[in-house]
C-alpha positions as CSV (number, residue, x, y, z in Angstrom):
1,X,13.2,210.1,-149.4
2,X,15.2,212.4,-147.0
3,X,13.4,215.0,-144.9
4,X,15.6,217.8,-143.6
5,X,14.4,219.2,-140.3
6,X,17.6,220.9,-139.3
7,X,16.0,224.3,-139.3
8,X,12.9,223.3,-137.4
9,X,12.0,223.8,-133.7
10,X,12.0,221.2,-131.0
11,X,9.1,218.7,-131.3
12,X,9.2,218.5,-135.1
13,X,11.2,215.2,-135.1
14,X,8.4,213.1,-133.7
15,X,5.7,214.5,-136.0
16,X,8.0,214.0,-139.0
17,X,8.8,210.4,-138.0
18,X,5.1,209.5,-137.7
19,X,4.3,211.0,-141.1
20,X,7.2,209.6,-143.2
21,X,7.3,206.1,-144.8
22,X,9.4,203.2,-143.5
23,X,12.7,203.5,-145.3
24,X,12.7,207.3,-145.4
25,X,15.3,209.3,-143.5
26,X,15.4,212.5,-141.4
27,X,18.4,214.7,-141.3
28,X,18.0,216.2,-137.9
29,X,21.3,218.0,-137.3
30,X,24.5,219.1,-139.2
31,X,27.6,219.9,-137.2
32,X,30.7,218.6,-135.6
33,X,28.9,216.7,-132.9
34,X,25.3,215.3,-132.4
35,X,23.4,218.1,-130.7
36,X,20.5,220.5,-131.5
37,X,16.8,220.5,-130.6
38,X,16.1,217.0,-132.1
39,X,18.9,215.0,-130.5
40,X,16.9,213.8,-127.5
41,X,13.8,212.9,-129.6
42,X,16.0,211.0,-132.1
43,X,17.7,209.0,-129.3
44,X,14.4,208.2,-127.7
45,X,12.9,207.0,-131.0
46,X,16.0,204.9,-131.6
47,X,15.8,203.3,-128.2
48,X,12.1,202.5,-128.9
49,X,13.2,200.7,-132.1
50,X,11.4,203.2,-134.4
51,X,14.6,204.3,-136.3
52,X,18.3,203.7,-136.7
53,X,20.7,206.6,-136.2
54,X,23.8,207.1,-138.2
55,X,26.0,209.9,-139.4
56,X,27.4,210.8,-142.8
57,X,30.7,212.6,-143.0
58,X,30.4,215.9,-145.0
59,X,34.0,217.1,-144.7
60,X,35.7,219.8,-142.8
61,X,34.8,218.1,-139.5
62,X,31.1,218.3,-140.2
63,X,28.6,215.5,-140.1
64,X,25.0,215.0,-141.1
65,X,23.1,213.2,-138.3
66,X,20.4,211.1,-139.8
67,X,17.5,208.8,-138.6
68,X,16.4,205.9,-140.8
69,X,12.8,205.0,-140.1
70,X,12.5,201.2,-139.5
71,X,8.9,200.7,-138.5
72,X,5.6,202.4,-137.5
73,X,4.8,203.2,-133.9
74,X,2.3,200.7,-132.4
75,X,-1.0,202.2,-131.4
């Protein structure tokens, strides 16, 4: 299942990542380049091994920036 948080404020990425199931995705930005309020949180989660980041070409120079949840955060 995909969760689109492109219209949400900063801080929403982490909460969404905690709540979704492994294998779900989060679309956190749509645009020409990776940016927006969720970029930093997405990169941190990726570096922590909680998700994989990828982009999907939409056309017209636009991309969907997506995080694929790989595992649950250890408590």
